[in-house]
N, C-alpha and C positions, 0 to 999 in steps of 0.2 A: 504494500500500500504506500503511495507517495505521501510525503510529509505534508503536502498542501491539500490532500484529499479529505473530504468530510467523512466522519465515521458512518459505517454502513449498517443498516437495519433491514432485516428481511422478515416480513409478517406473513404467516402461513395460515390459511383457512381451508376448511373442508367444505366450503360453500362457494358460490360466486360472490363477487364483491358487492353487487347491488343488493343482495340479501343480507349483507352484514354492514349496516351503516356505522356500527361502533368501530369496526376496523377502518372504514373509510375516514372517519373523524380522526382516528389515531394517526393514520398515514399522512393526512393533511397537516396535523399539528407537528409531527416530527419533521416533515419537509420544510415547513416554515421556520422551524427551530435550527435548521442547518444540517440535518442528517440526510444522507442519501438513502432513499427508501425504495425497496422493491417488495411487491406483494405477489405471493404465489397462491393461486386459487384454482377452483374447479370451474369448468365450463361444460355443463351436462345437457344443454339443449340450445337450439337456435334462439329461443326467447331469452335465455340467460345471457347469451352472447350479445344480443341487441341491448339488453338492459345495462350490461357492463360497459358497452361502448358509449352509452349515454353518460354514465358516471365518469368515464375516463376522459370525456371530451374537455373537461375543465380541470383535470388533475395534472400535477407536475411530477408525480412519482411514476414508477415503472410497474406494469402488471404483466406477469407471466402466468399462463393458465395450462392446466392439464385438460385437454379436449377429449371428452369421453361421452359422445352423444349415443343415446340408445339406438337411434336411427340416423344413418348418414355418417357425417364426419366423426371419426373416432370410435366407430361402432366396434371394431375389433378390440380396441383397448377396453371398452365397456364390458364386452362379453368375457374377456379374459379376467378382468377384475371381479366380475360377478362369480365366475367359476372358482376363482381363488378364494374369495370370501366364503363361499359355501363349503369348500373343502376345509378351510381353516376353522369354520364354525363346528364342523364335525370333529376335527382333530382336537379342538380346544377342550372337548369334554374329557380327554384322557391324557393329553400332552401338557407339559408345563412350560413349553417354549414361549419366551416373551414375543418373538417374532410371530408365532402362530396366533397368540392372543391379540396382538396389534392388528394383524391382517383380518382376523375374524371380526374385530370391532370396527375398524376403519377401512372401508373398501378401497380407497385410493391412497392409503398412507405411503406405500413404496413409491408411487408415481410422484406424489407431492414432495417426498424427500429428495428424489433424484433431481427434480426441477429446482428445489430450494438450494441444493448443494452445488448446482451448476455455476453459480457466481458467489464469490466469497462475501461474508459479512462478519461484523464483530458481534452482532446480537441477532439471534433468531427468536421470534415471539410467536407462539401458537395461539390462534383464536379459534375457539370451539375445541372441545376435548378430542374429537377424532383427528384434529390437526396437530395435537401436542407431540405424539410420537414422531411424526415427520419432522417437526421443528427440532426435536431432540436429536434425531439421527443426523440431521444436517449440521447442527451445532457441534456435535462430537466429531464429525468428519472434518470440519473446518477449524477445530480447536477454538470455537467461539463460545460466547455465553448464551444461556437459554432463558427465555421468559415465557410466561403464559398469562393470558387474560381470561378469567372465568366469569362469563355472563350469568351463569346459573350454578347452583350447587348440584352437580350432576348426580352424585350418589343419593340425593334427596328428591329426585324427580319422580321416582316410583311412588304410586299411591300407597298410603300407609299400610293398608291391609291386603295389598295385591301380592300374589306369589312372586318370589324372586326368579327372574328369568336368566338365561345364559347371558343375554346382552347386558342385563343389570350387573352381573358378576364381572363381566369383562370391563365395563366402564369403571367400576369400583377398583378393579385391578390396575387399570391405566392410571387413574388418579393416584393410587397408592405408590405405584412404581416410578412415575415420572415427575410428580409435583416436587418431591424432595430434591430433584436434580436442578430445579430452577434457581437461577440467580436473581430473577426479577419476577414479581408476582403482583397482579392487580385483579380486582373483582368489580362487579357492578353495584355492590351495596355493602354496608357494614355487616349485615347478617350473613351474607355469603362469605365474606372474609373470615368471620368468626367460625363458621362451619368448616371451612377449609384449613384453618390453622392447625388442627390436629393432624392433618395429612402433610403439612409443610414443615415438619420439624419445629412446631410451635412458632414459626414465623407468621406474622399476620399480613396477608396480602393487602396492598393499599387500595381502599375503595375509590373507584373512579365512577362517579354517577353517570347514568346514561342520559345525560341532558343534551340539548340541541343548540346549534348555533343561532344567535340572534338574527342572522341573515335569512333563516328559514321562514321568518314571519314578516308581515307587512310593517311599515314604519309606524303605523298607528293601530291601536286596538280596534277591531271591527265593532261598530256600534249596532246594538240590537234594534231592529225595526219594532216600534211599539205595536202591541196587540198580537193576536195569534197565540197558538199553544206554546207551552214550554218545550223547547227542542232538546231532547236528551240524546247524547251521542256515545257510542261504544264502537271500538274497532279492534280487529285482530287479524292475523293472517287467515284464520279459519273461523267460521261461525259454527258452533256446535254445543254439545252438552258440557256440563260441569265447568262453565266459564262465568257463572254468575248471572246469566241472562234470565234464569228462572226468577230471581229476585226482581230484576228490572221489570219484567212483564207483570208479575204479581203486584208490584208497587203501583202500576197504573190503575189497578182495581180500587186502590184506596184514595185516588185523586178524583176530582170532579170529572165527569164524562167529557172527553174531548179537550181537556185542559193541558194535556201533554202528549207528545208523539216521540216514540223511541226509534232512533235511526241506528242501524247496524251496518258496519262496513267490514267486508271480508269475503273470502271465498266460501260460497255456500252451495254444496251439491244438492241433489234432489232430496236426499235423506235429511240434510240440515234444514232445507226449506220446509219440509213436512214437519220437522220437529218444532220449528219456530211457529208455524201455523197452528200446531197442536197446542202449544203454550198459550197462544192468543185465544184460541177457541175455549180452552179450559177456564181461562180467566173471564170469559164472557165479554170479551172486547171485540170491537169491529176490526176487520182485517187492516183497515187504514191506521190503526194504532201503532203498528210496527212497519217500518220501511227498510228494505234491504238495499244496500248499495254495493257496487262492484269494488273489488280491491283497488288500491292505489299504491304507487311506488312509495317507499319509506320517506323519500325526500319531499313528498307532497303532503304528508300527514299533518304537519303543523299548520300549513296554510288552509287546509280543508276544515280545520276547527272553526274558522271564522263564520261558518254557516250555522253554528249551533250555540246553545246557552250553557249546558251542563255536560261535563265529561264524566262518564262512569268508568271507574277503575275497580272492577269487580273481580274478586278471587274467591275460590272455594278451598277451605283448608284440607285438601285431599292428600297432600304430601308434605314432607318437611320443606321442600323448596317453595311450595305455595305459601306455607306458613311464614317463611322468611319474607316473602313478598308482602304479605299482609302486615307483618310486624314492622318492616322497614319503611313501607309506603314509598318505595323508590323504583317503581317500575317505569317502563317506556311510556305506558299510558299516562301515568301521573305527570311526568315531565312534558309530554306532548300537550296535555291539556293546559298546564300552567303556561307554557310558552305561547300557546294559542289564545290565552286569555279567557279560558272557560272556567266557570265555577266547578268545583270538584266534589263529587260524591264517591266515596270509596269504602271498601270493606276493610276492617282492621280487627286485630285481636282486642283492642281497647277502644270502643266507640268514643268519639269526641265530637262536640259541637263545633269546634274550631281547630282546623289544621292549616298548616302553611300560611300562618299570619292572617287568617281570616278568609283564605281562598275557598274553603269548603268545609266539609264534615265527613266523619266516618261512622259506619254502623256495623253491627255484627252480621257476618255472613248468614243468610237464611232468614233474616228479620226484614221481610219485605215491608212490613208496617213501619219499621224504623226508617228505612230508606224513604218511604212515602212521606213520613213526617218531616224529614229534612227538606224534601223537595217542595212540600206544601208551604213551608215558610217563605220560600222564594216566589212561589206562585202568588201568595197573598201580599208580598212586599217586594214589588219590582225594584225598588231602590236598593234593597238588601242584595238582590241578585246582581244588580249593576256594580255594587260595591265589591262583592265577592269576585266578580270577573276582573275588576280593576286590581284587586289585591293579587290575583293570580298573575296578571300581566306584570305587575310591579316586582313581585318576588322573583319572577323569572328574569327580569331585567337586572336586578341587583345581584342575585346569587346563583340561581339554578339555570345556568347557560354554559355552553361549551367554552366560550371565551374565558370564563373564570375557571372551569373545571380542568381544562387542558393544562393549566399551570401545575396542578397536582400530578398529572401524568408525566409531564416533562421533568419535574423534580424527581419522581421515582426512577425514571429511565436514566437521568443524569448520574444517579448514584452508581449505576453499573457501567454506564457509557456516556461520559460527559460530551457535550456537543463538539468541543474542540479537541477531543482525545484522538490518539492514534493507537489502536491496538493491533498486535501482530496476529495474523491468521495464516494458515497454510494456503497456498495458491495465490 
């Protein structure tokens, strides 16, 4: 590495970049801070390729992808990886090989590792657990440092009373084997950091909240048009069961007829549409009480909030990871709503009338009447609703934005790789 070259960081993900906005924000921040950044990711369909091209149109860092389309380009690689994973899943039941476990858990780990190691870096950071082994292999090959960003507590994703599957055991083994090897660790919330500390040699990963850039929203908070029903908003990648929607629909029963409309954004197949229609019917509500919207790219989610009044951040305490989400109140939804200037209604382990400096309230999961009571206060007092929305906008402006949070990330990374440092690597 030349003396005048910037330190090099390689971020590795087992998704495409458009599906991982947290990685995109990190790559942008590191590039602006003076690091040379390369991202290694997957490209598993023409749609993903188009989405990634849109993301990369305004980026200054480099993207390298493993192309493995099920049909068309990269099909041979996809078929081989599927066959390898199936074989390793079978072998993992009786072999103790780390390589077998990794290939059973992470379909494209070897391909990601080969692409990551192709160019040297001083620090390799895995994003998503299936990418961690690939980053670790590349770091070892290059004599570099290793990092990992945990967006979830992977060992805690399984439902509390669900049987332990082979995939669960493999994921837990990956965490236990590779996290202690990391020189740099971050997570998406304090609760995730605390849960992972026992796997990291008692080191506490640095919480980097999943907040959004101020540039994602308009310059001024959208003003609500007077009159009309209260517009409730919920979004996710997928519309389905055990996501708190049951509470939201039931809460409409406790409100005056026609006083509120629930808007849901996400991918909804026919089964999901039938499920939502069934909830509406069981609640005795008209079909117009709930409106389904098509999914939207992550970078559009904050701007889309401007059309609504109240953001619903609903969780069901079905797993340790979900419980962490409820306890921390630090999810993507929460920070999207705050950034978009929506009043917040969220589930929590400890219901409160006032959260985030007056931006909203929390209620106990399953207590639809409690949710309705909080919403009714805003229905009956439009000025209070306007104030909550302004509080959300203001607290996002002051604290819960990426411009502030990225400083914590850069400080954490500078501890293992200062921006002006020159570390020796092989190659």
